C-alpha distance (Angstrom), angle and dihedral (degrees) to the residues before:
residue distance angle dihedral
X1 . . .
X2 3.78 . .
X3 3.81 118.4 .
X4 3.83 94.1 -117.3
X5 3.79 90.6 55.8
X6 3.82 91.9 44.5
X7 3.79 87.3 53.8
X8 3.81 90.3 53.9
X9 3.80 90.9 54.1
X10 3.83 91.9 46.8
X11 3.81 90.5 53.0
X12 3.79 91.3 45.1
X13 3.80 91.5 51.7
X14 3.82 93.5 46.3
X15 3.77 121.0 106.2
X16 3.81 90.8 -121.3
X17 3.81 102.8 103.1
X18 3.82 93.3 -165.2
X19 3.82 90.4 56.5
X20 3.82 91.4 55.5
X21 3.81 100.5 65.4
X22 3.78 100.0 72.0
X23 3.82 96.6 40.0
X24 3.82 91.1 50.8
X25 3.79 91.4 52.8
X26 3.81 93.1 43.4
X27 3.82 92.8 49.2
X28 3.79 89.8 49.0
X29 3.81 91.5 51.5
X30 3.81 94.2 44.0
X31 3.80 91.1 51.9
X32 3.78 92.4 45.5
X33 3.79 90.2 49.3
X34 3.82 90.9 50.0
X35 3.81 94.8 46.4
X36 3.81 97.0 43.1
X37 3.84 107.1 24.2
X38 3.79 117.7 -155.9
X39 3.79 93.6 6.2
X40 3.81 98.8 119.2
X41 3.77 100.5 2.0
X42 3.81 95.1 147.2
X43 3.81 90.5 53.9
X44 3.80 92.2 50.8
X45 3.79 89.8 52.3
X46 3.81 89.6 55.4
X47 3.79 94.9 49.4
X48 3.80 108.2 30.5
X49 3.78 122.9 68.9
X50 3.79 119.2 -118.8
X51 3.79 88.1 -106.9
X52 3.82 91.7 56.6
X53 3.79 92.9 43.1
X54 3.80 87.2 57.6
X55 3.82 91.7 44.9
X56 3.76 94.8 61.6
X57 3.78 121.4 154.6
X58 3.78 98.5 -106.4
X59 3.81 102.9 156.8
X60 3.82 123.4 72.4
X61 3.82 91.5 -130.8
X62 3.82 91.0 53.7
X63 3.81 90.8 50.0
X64 3.81 91.3 50.3
X65 3.80 91.4 48.2
X66 3.81 91.6 49.0
X67 3.81 91.4 48.2
X68 3.81 91.3 50.2
X69 3.82 92.2 48.8
X70 3.79 90.2 47.4
X71 3.82 90.4 52.1
X72 3.80 89.5 48.7
X73 3.82 91.0 50.3
X74 3.80 90.5 60.6
X75 3.80 89.2 65.9
X76 3.82 97.6 45.3
X77 3.80 114.2 108.4
X78 3.82 91.2 -149.1
X79 3.81 93.7 61.3
X80 3.81 113.6 90.5
X81 3.78 121.4 -118.8
X82 3.82 89.9 -118.0
X83 3.80 91.9 55.8
X84 3.80 90.2 46.5
X85 3.81 91.0 52.9
X86 3.82 90.7 51.4
X87 3.79 92.0 49.5
X88 3.80 94.0 45.5
X89 3.81 91.0 58.6
X90 3.79 91.5 68.7
X91 3.80 95.6 37.8
X92 3.78 93.8 53.8
X93 3.80 91.5 52.0
X94 3.80 96.2 52.9
X95 3.80 93.3 76.1
X96 3.81 88.6 -142.8
X97 3.79 113.2 140.2
X98 3.81 95.2 -132.7
X99 3.80 92.4 49.3
X100 3.79 93.0 48.0
X101 3.83 90.5 47.6
X102 3.80 90.2 52.2
X103 3.80 90.5 50.4
X104 3.80 92.5 47.9
X105 3.80 89.5 47.8
X106 3.79 89.1 54.2
X107 3.79 90.9 51.6
X108 3.78 91.5 48.8
X109 3.82 95.9 46.2
X110 3.78 96.9 41.2
X111 3.81 102.4 34.8
X112 3.81 93.2 122.1
X113 3.80 93.9 46.0
X114 3.80 90.8 46.5
X115 3.80 90.4 53.0
X116 3.81 87.9 62.0
X117 3.82 95.3 49.2
X118 3.78 110.2 106.9
X119 3.79 109.1 -142.2
X120 3.78 98.5 174.6
X121 3.77 139.3 -13.6
X122 3.79 110.7 -97.7
X123 3.82 89.3 -152.3
X124 3.78 94.3 63.1
């Protein structure tokens, strides 16, 4: 896997919760871009740095490795619940059994924590 993408996973897996937000979003976008090329290309260009746009996951083996590491990240106690939610959005959409199992495992393990996550304000 390319060094820029490895760096994203290292930051995601770090114990620094503030460092996890951007890598989680970038990994999600890179995987989405690899799985469904051209789908939201203009959005990726707004969010991803030029370096990450160039570091796309363009080989099937790299995509599989990134998906496996993303599934593994859902079970890591050092990864924040917010980062896990971001990552699970791409995993659930892949339709791959292992990715769906990882997402369901997250929901099962973190059901109480997820109940406390505020998605939107019901008064707005």
